[in-house]
C-alpha positions in Angstrom: -113.5 -32.7 51.2 -113.8 -36.0 53.3 -109.8 -36.4 53.3 -109.6 -32.8 54.7 -112.1 -33.5 57.7 -111.3 -36.6 58.7 -107.7 -35.2 59.2 -108.5 -32.8 61.1 -110.9 -35.2 62.9 -107.9 -37.2 64.1 -105.4 -33.9 64.7 -107.8 -32.5 67.3 -108.4 -35.8 68.7 -104.8 -37.2 68.5 -104.1 -36.5 72.2 -107.8 -38.3 73.5 -107.2 -41.3 71.3 -105.0 -43.8 71.9 -103.7 -45.2 68.9 -105.3 -48.4 68.6 -108.4 -46.1 68.8 -107.1 -44.4 65.7 -106.2 -47.0 64.0 -109.7 -48.6 64.4 -111.6 -45.2 63.6 -109.8 -44.8 60.6 -110.1 -47.9 59.2 -113.8 -47.8 59.8 -114.6 -44.0 58.6 -112.9 -45.4 55.5 -115.1 -47.9 55.0 -117.8 -46.2 55.5 -117.7 -43.5 53.3 -116.1 -45.6 50.5 -120.1 -47.5 51.1 -121.9 -44.5 51.3 -120.0 -42.7 47.7 -120.5 -39.3 49.6 -119.6 -36.4 50.9 -119.5 -36.3 54.9 -122.1 -32.9 54.4 -124.6 -35.7 52.2 -124.7 -37.8 54.5 -128.6 -39.0 55.7 -129.5 -41.7 58.6 -130.4 -43.7 56.0 -126.8 -43.6 54.5 -125.8 -45.1 57.9 -128.5 -47.8 58.6 -127.7 -49.3 55.1 -124.2 -49.2 55.9 -124.5 -51.2 59.2 -127.2 -53.4 57.6 -124.4 -54.6 55.1 -121.8 -54.7 57.8 -124.2 -57.6 59.7 -125.1 -59.3 56.4 -121.7 -59.3 56.0 -121.2 -61.7 59.5 -119.7 -58.8 61.8 -120.6 -59.0 65.2 -122.6 -56.9 67.5 -119.4 -55.9 69.3 -117.1 -55.0 66.0 -120.6 -53.2 64.6 -120.8 -50.4 67.4 -116.7 -50.2 67.2 -117.6 -49.3 63.7 -120.6 -47.1 64.1 -118.6 -45.2 67.5 -116.0 -44.3 64.9 -118.7 -42.6 62.6 -121.1 -40.6 65.5 -117.5 -39.5 66.9 -116.6 -38.2 63.5 -120.5 -36.8 63.1 -119.9 -35.1 66.4 -116.6 -33.2 65.8 -118.7 -31.5 62.7 -121.5 -30.6 65.1 -118.9 -28.9 67.4 -117.1 -27.3 64.6 -120.1 -26.5 63.0 -119.0 -28.0 59.5 -122.9 -29.2 59.5 -125.7 -28.1 60.6 -128.0 -31.7 61.3 -126.2 -34.7 62.5 -127.5 -37.7 60.6 -126.3 -39.8 63.4 -128.9 -38.6 66.0 -131.0 -41.1 65.4 -129.1 -44.1 65.0 -128.8 -46.5 67.8 -126.3 -48.9 68.5 -126.6 -52.9 68.4 -127.6 -54.7 71.0 -124.3 -56.2 72.9 -124.2 -60.1 72.4 -123.8 -62.0 75.4 -121.3 -64.8 75.1 -118.7 -66.6 76.6 -115.2 -65.2 74.7 -113.5 -67.3 72.2 -110.4 -68.7 74.1 -108.0 -72.0 73.2 -108.7 -74.7 76.0 -105.3 -76.5 77.0 -105.1 -78.5 74.7 -105.5 -76.3 71.9 -102.9 -73.9 73.9 -100.4 -76.8 73.8 -100.4 -77.6 70.0 -100.0 -73.7 69.9 -96.9 -74.0 72.1 -95.3 -77.7 70.0 -96.2 -75.9 66.8 -93.9 -73.0 67.5 -91.2 -74.8 69.9 -88.7 -74.6 66.9 -89.0 -70.6 66.7 -87.6 -69.5 69.5 -89.0 -65.7 68.5 -92.6 -66.9 68.1 -92.0 -69.1 70.8 -91.8 -66.1 72.6 -94.3 -63.8 71.4 -96.9 -66.7 72.1 -96.3 -67.2 75.5 -95.7 -63.3 77.0 -98.9 -63.2 74.9 -100.9 -65.7 76.7 -98.7 -65.2 80.3 -99.4 -61.7 80.5 -102.4 -60.8 78.7 -101.3 -58.2 77.1 -102.9 -56.4 73.7 -101.1 -57.2 71.0 -99.8 -53.5 70.7 -99.0 -53.2 74.2 -96.8 -56.6 73.6 -94.8 -54.9 70.5 -94.0 -51.6 72.7 -92.4 -53.4 75.3 -88.8 -52.6 76.1 -85.6 -54.4 77.5 -85.7 -52.1 80.0 -89.8 -52.4 81.1 -89.0 -55.9 82.1 -88.2 -56.4 85.8 -86.5 -59.9 86.0 -86.4 -60.2 89.9 -90.0 -60.1 90.6 -91.1 -61.3 86.5 -92.9 -58.4 86.1 -93.5 -56.0 82.7 -94.0 -52.1 83.1 -96.6 -51.9 80.1 -96.5 -47.3 79.7 -99.1 -46.8 77.0 -101.6 -49.5 76.7 -105.2 -48.8 76.0 -105.9 -44.7 76.7 -102.2 -44.0 77.1 -102.6 -45.7 81.0 -100.4 -47.3 82.7 -99.9 -51.2 84.5 -97.7 -53.3 85.7 -98.2 -57.5 84.3 -96.8 -60.6 85.3 -95.2 -63.3 84.2 -94.3 -67.0 84.6 -91.2 -69.2 84.7 -92.3 -70.3 81.8 -92.4 -67.1 80.0 -89.5 -66.2 81.5 -87.4 -69.2 80.0 -89.3 -68.8 76.6 -87.9 -65.3 76.8 -84.3 -65.9 77.7 -83.6 -68.6 74.8 -85.0 -66.1 72.3 -82.7 -63.1 73.4 -79.9 -65.6 73.9 -80.2 -66.0 70.5 -81.3 -62.8 69.0 -78.7 -60.3 67.2 -80.5 -57.3 65.8 -79.6 -54.3 68.5 -82.6 -52.7 69.4 -84.5 -51.1 72.6 -87.1 -53.0 71.5 -87.8 -56.9 73.1 -89.4 -57.6 69.9 -87.2 -56.1 67.2 -87.5 -55.6 63.5 -84.9 -55.5 60.7 -84.4 -52.0 61.1 -84.4 -51.7 65.0 -87.8 -50.5 65.8 -90.7 -52.8 66.8 -92.3 -55.5 64.6 -95.4 -54.7 63.1 -98.7 -55.5 63.9 -99.2 -57.1 60.7 -96.6 -58.8 60.8 -97.9 -60.5 63.9 -101.3 -61.0 62.9 -99.7 -63.3 59.6 -98.2 -65.3 61.7 -100.8 -66.0 63.6 -103.0 -66.5 60.4 -100.4 -68.7 59.1 -100.9 -70.9 62.7 -104.5 -71.0 62.0 -103.8 -72.8 58.6 -101.8 -75.3 60.1 -103.5 -76.3 63.5 -106.8 -76.6 61.8 -108.5 -73.7 64.3 -108.9 -69.7 64.4 -105.9 -68.1 66.4 -105.3 -64.3 66.4 -102.7 -62.9 69.3 -105.7 -61.2 71.1 -106.9 -64.6 71.4 -104.6 -65.2 73.6 -105.7 -62.3 75.9 -108.8 -63.8 76.1 -107.3 -67.3 77.0 -104.9 -65.6 79.7 -108.6 -64.6 81.3 -110.7 -67.6 81.1 -108.2 -69.5 82.2 -107.4 -67.9 85.3 -111.3 -67.7 85.6 -111.5 -71.2 85.4 -109.0 -71.3 88.4 -111.4 -68.9 90.5 -109.6 -66.1 90.5 -111.4 -62.8 91.4 -112.3 -60.2 88.6 -111.0 -57.5 90.2 -107.8 -59.0 89.9 -108.4 -60.5 86.7 -109.3 -57.0 85.7 -106.0 -55.3 87.1 -104.0 -57.5 85.0 -105.8 -57.1 81.7 -106.0 -52.9 82.6 -109.5 -52.9 81.8 -111.0 -49.5 83.3 -114.4 -50.9 84.1 -114.9 -54.4 86.0 -118.2 -54.9 83.3 -115.9 -54.8 80.8 -114.0 -58.3 82.4 -117.7 -59.5 84.2 -117.7 -61.1 80.9 -114.9 -63.6 82.3 -116.8 -64.8 85.1 -119.3 -66.2 83.0 -116.2 -68.9 82.1 -116.4 -70.0 85.8 -120.3 -71.6 84.9 -118.7 -72.6 81.6 -115.9 -74.6 82.9 -117.8 -76.2 86.0 -120.4 -77.1 83.6 -117.9 -78.9 81.6 -116.8 -80.6 84.2 -119.8 -82.0 85.2 -120.7 -83.3 81.5 -117.2 -85.4 81.2 -118.3 -87.2 84.7 -121.5 -88.1 83.3 -120.2 -89.8 80.0 
């Protein structure tokens, strides 16, 4: 019963949700119903609160909890609209408080260590450099095709960003050199910049696994999204205007980017502290 209504929910919202949202929502709903052990029509507000408490006990950050809660709220809103239930168990559930912390990113030394670690593998080095130089999400990186790259202007057309929105991102001379070195030894025929053995693009899971291996070797955590934070953080440290960073990241709302402006103060404080040693 749960699987049938969940499938209807995703079918009816496939044009509204991005591929990444669908992926995240599917995981969240699966986790929720496994935890509750109930049919969707039997779920109560108390079940939701217990689930949220269990997520917090596992150490999930408020942002992650909010995303998972958003999936369940959206699902039950759909159920109400379709008249599948009479009472919405999510109505009395409040969102967790937003965390107000600086996003985790690599400092210059850590970035150099990651670049050095991957320098003998042209593909890994190109992936690391493209993520860092452009600030794209890993889902956007994997969708890049050869025809999307404007070498003369060092621009990449992101056809389907979050919310299916298009934008252009820039890349550096260093990134161009790494991409050319990688393409020079690429043997697979594929329209994608980073293809798999079947001609499609690499999977997100594959890239995430590679970054897990990098983390183990480096001794500090780095995931693909860390590169996006690092891109924005380093631009903020150079005092780039938040509105410009917003455009490059593809954020709809300047408030999504504003967190990075705190990094300017953070960077100044680090610089001040270094003078006091």
